[in-house]
N, C-alpha and C positions, 0 to 999 in steps of 0.2 A: 836440310831435312831435319836435323837435330834441333835447329832453331825453331822450326815450325812445330815440331812435337812438343818442345818445351813451352812454346807460346800457348798451344792448345791445353796443355796440362795446367798452366797458370790460369787460363780462362775457366776451366772446369772447377779448379779450387776456389776461384773468386766467386763463381756462381754458387758453388756449394756453401760457401761462407754467407753469401747473400740470402740463400734459402734458409740457412740456419738462423740468421738474424730475424728473418720474417717469421719463422716458426716461433722464435723466442717472443717476438712482439705479440703474436696471436695467443701464445701460452699466457703471457702477462695480461692480455685483454680478458681471457677466460677467467683468470684469477680475480681480476677486478670485477668482472660481471658476477662471479660467485660471491664476492664480498658484498656487492651491491644487493644481491638477492637476499643474503643473510641479514643485511642492515634493514632492508624493506620489510622482511618477515618480522623482525623484532619490533619495528615501529608499528606495523599493522597489528601485531598481537598486543602491544602496549595500549594502542588506541581502542581496540576491542575490549580490553579489560576495563579501561576507564569508562567507556560507554556502558558496559555491562554493570559496573558498580553503580552508576547513576540510575540505571533502571531498577537495580536492587534497592537503592535508597528510596526511589519513588514508590516502589512496592511496599517497603517498610512503612513509609509515611502513610500511604493509603490503608494498609492493614491496621496500623495503630488508630487511624481516624475511624475506620470501620469498627474496631473494638470499642473505642470510647463511645461512639454513637449507639451501638447496640447495647452496651452496658447501661447507658443513660436510659434508653427505652425500657430495658429489663427492670431497672430500679423503680421506675414509675409504675410499670405493670405490677411488680411485686407489692408495692405499696397499696395499689388499688385492690389487688388480690387479697391482701391481709384485711383490708376494710370489709370486703365482701364476706370473707370467712368469719370475721368477728360478728357481723350482722346475722349471718346464717346460724352461728353458734347461739346468739341471743334468741333467735326464733326457736331454735331447737330446745334450749333450756325452758323457754316459756311453754312450748308444746309438752315437754315432760311434766311441768307443773300442772298444766291443764289436764293431762291424763290422770295425774294423781288426784286432782280436785274432782274429776268426774267420778272416779271410783269411790271417793268419800261421800260425794253428794248422793249417790244412789242409796246409801245406807241412811243418810240423815234427812232425806227429802220430806219425810212425813213427820219427823220429830220437830224440826224448827224451820218453818217456812220463811219467817222473817229473816233468820240468819242466812238462809239460802239466798234470799233476795239481795241482801247486802253483799254477800259473797259474789253473786253474779255481777252486780254493779261494779264492784272493785275489779273483777276479772275483765269485764268489758273495757274498763278504762285502761288497764294494762295492755290489753290486746290492741286497743286503738292507738296507744302511744307507741307500741312496738311496731305496728304496721306503718305508722307515720315516719318513724326514725329509720326503718329498714327499707323504705321505698327505693327500688333499684334506680329510678329516675334521678334520685338525689346523688348517685355516684357518677361523677363526671371526669373525663380526661381532657387534657388541654389539646383539643383538636386543632386549634389554630397554630399552636406551637408545632404540633406534629406535621401539619401541612407545610409550614415554613421549613421544617427540617427536611422533608421530602423534596421541596422545591430547591433548597440549597444543594441537596445531593444530585438532583437532576442537572442543575446548572454546572456543578463540578464535572459531571459526566460529559455534558456538552462541551465544556472547555477542554477537557482532555481529548475528546474526539476531534476538536478543532485544531489541536496541536500535534496529533499523530496521524499517519506516520511522520516522524520528524523529517524524514528524507523528502516528503512532499513539500514542506516549508522551504527546505534548502533548494530543491530544484526549481520551485516557483520563483525564487529570487534570481534565477538564471534565464527566465522565460524570454524568448526572442520571437520577434514577428517573422512569420514565414509567408511569402506570397509566391505561388506557383507561376512559372513562366509559360504562357500558352504557346510561345514560339518553340518550346522544346517538346511539347506534348505529341505523342503518337496520334495520327489522324483518327483513331477510334476512341480518343479521350476527349471529353468536353470539360474545359476548364472554365469555372465561373468568372464573371467579370472582376470580382474581388480577388480572385486567385486563391480562394480557400476551399474549393471543391473540385474533385477529380472524379468524373463519372464515365463509365464504360458505355459505349454504344456500338451496336453491330454495324452501323452505317459508317462507311469510310468517308470522312469529311473532305471536302475540297479545300485544302489549306495550302498556303504558300510553302513551297519546299525551301527549307533553310538548312544550313550546315549544322545547326544546333538541334534539329528535330530528330527524335527517335523514329525510325521508319519500320522497325520490326518488333521491338519490345515495347510493352505498354507502359512507358514511363513518362513522367514529367518531373523537372527539377526546378528549384527555386530561382527567382530572379537574382537575388543577392546571395553572396556566400560569406563565410567567416574566415578571417585570417588569424584571429587571436581571441583570447578570452575563453569564457565558459558559456555554453548556450544549451537551452532546453526547449523542446517543443513537443506538442501532443497531437495525435490524430485520432479521430473517432472511427472505430472499426466495427461498431455494433451491427449485428444482423448480416455480417459478411462471412463467406466461407473460404474466400481466397483474397489475400493482399500481400504486398511487399512494401517495406519501408527501409530507408537507409540514408547514408551519407556518401557523397562521391566527389572526387576531383572533377574539374571541367573536362579532363582528358579522357573520360570514359567514352569508348567507341559508341557512336550513335547509329551507324548504318550497317545493314547486312545482318546475317544470322549467326555471326561468330559468337561463341560462348562468352567472350569478354564483354559483349554488349549487355549482359545481364548483371544486375547488382550483385556484388560480392564474388563474382567469378574472376575478376581481375584484382590486381594489387591496388587499384585506385578507388575501390569502393568497399563498403561494409553494409550488411543488410540482415534483416530478420524477415522470414516468410511464414505465412500461415496458410495451410491448405487442408480443408476437411478435418480440422481438429488437431493437426500436427504442426509443431513449430520447429523451424530450422534456422540456424544462423550461418552466414556465409562471408568469407573473405579470402581472396587470393586462391579461389577454386577449392578451398577446404570447407567442408560442410560439418556443422555441429548440430546433432539432434538434441533438442531441448526437451528431454523426457520428463524433467521435473515439473513442467507445466502442461504436459500432454492432456488434452481433454478439457482444459480450462478455457473459458471464454471471457475476454476482457472487452469492455466498451471503449476504453482508451488505451493507446500505446504511447509511451513517452520515449523520446530519443534525446540523449545527452551527449555532448562532445566537450572535451576539455583540451584546449591547446597546451596549457602548462603541463597537464598530465599525459597528453597523447592518448586520451581515452575516447572510445565510442561505446556507450552503454544503452541498452534497450530495456524498458520496464513495462510491466502491466500497470498502467497508471491508476487504475481503480484502487488498488491496494498497495501500489509501489512495489509490486513483486518483481525481483530481478529476473530478466529473461536471459541475457547474455551480455558480456562485456569484452571488448577488444582493447588491447593495449598496442597502439601503433608506435609508441616511443616518441616520435617527432613527425608531425604532419609536414609534408613538403609542398603543399599547394592550398589554394582556397577550397573550403568544404561547402558543398551545396546539399540541401535536403532533397531527397528523391522519394517519389511515391509511385505505387502501381496498384490501382484498384482491382486488377485482375479481370479476366474474361467472365462471361455470364455463368460459367460452371454449371451447365445444365439447368439454367433458370433459377439458381439459388444465390446469385451474387450480383444483384442489380444495384444495390445501394452504393452511394458514392463514398469516397474517403473525404473526410472533412477536417481541415486544419482548425484546431481549437486555440482559444486563448489560454495558454498554459499557466498564466499568472492567477487564474481563478480556479478555485476548488470545484471538483465535480460534485454533484448531489450525492448524499449518502444513500447507498443502495440498500 
């Protein structure tokens, strides 16, 4: 009995020591995670400061260029203005002299008609010369140079617009082809032969039943998935009042009405939804209300995933406005793109979702 009691005590002590070691391991892990968080915060702040400085440098360059351009225009205008004022002054002085002559001539008109005639001839000549030299049509500005200056300014603006947002250029370099798999589409979705359109129909289509087909939720996913690298794609959502977009592992449930069949409701998918003006982001049953973009309407939505960073990011691609970003840490399976054009929403949501070529810029709105 004493031996059994001693054995049990040793077992408890051993278990206690084991739990203490496990606790120490977790405490050390928390310390490492905290250090990682501090390190990433510092790196992020340094990067933001560097980018901010570059934008400030660009602003200084543009402000200085604007100052020089306006100064040059002002100098030319002031020179022209001085010329006009000098000519006006010349006309004014001659007018004063004419007034004086008129007052004198009134008294002398009867005394010396010949003198008056000569005086009038001289005055006529001076007036003629003054009118000739002060003709406003003789004052010209270099219109061609000004047009060239304006043209260069417009070209500079177009160039800057073509380069911003800089994130657009970056994400375009990650553009990946997306082709929807009709064998995964819910029977009320019509997938185009090219796999780039998903359209809702109220008619239940007679389609082959496959293990991959969603039978309750209005989803379709891409034929090919990604295992590595960085990938970006865009979907046109203009004119729609309801849609869902996201990324999912192949393991997302396809059958039945379980909540996990919906994008973002399980741990294997990430999504952003739009319904009647409100945006929400979902992952692992957690909902994030995206109030910073409430009421905004985008024609394109961009989705970015980075295997090195473990990121899933959603953007309003018209202006590259960030909607929401998830950090998965490490992806454990292939990622497929997923779309849901939504039901008709009382006749307001008939337009399809269209996969776009994300490598090309959208027209300037």
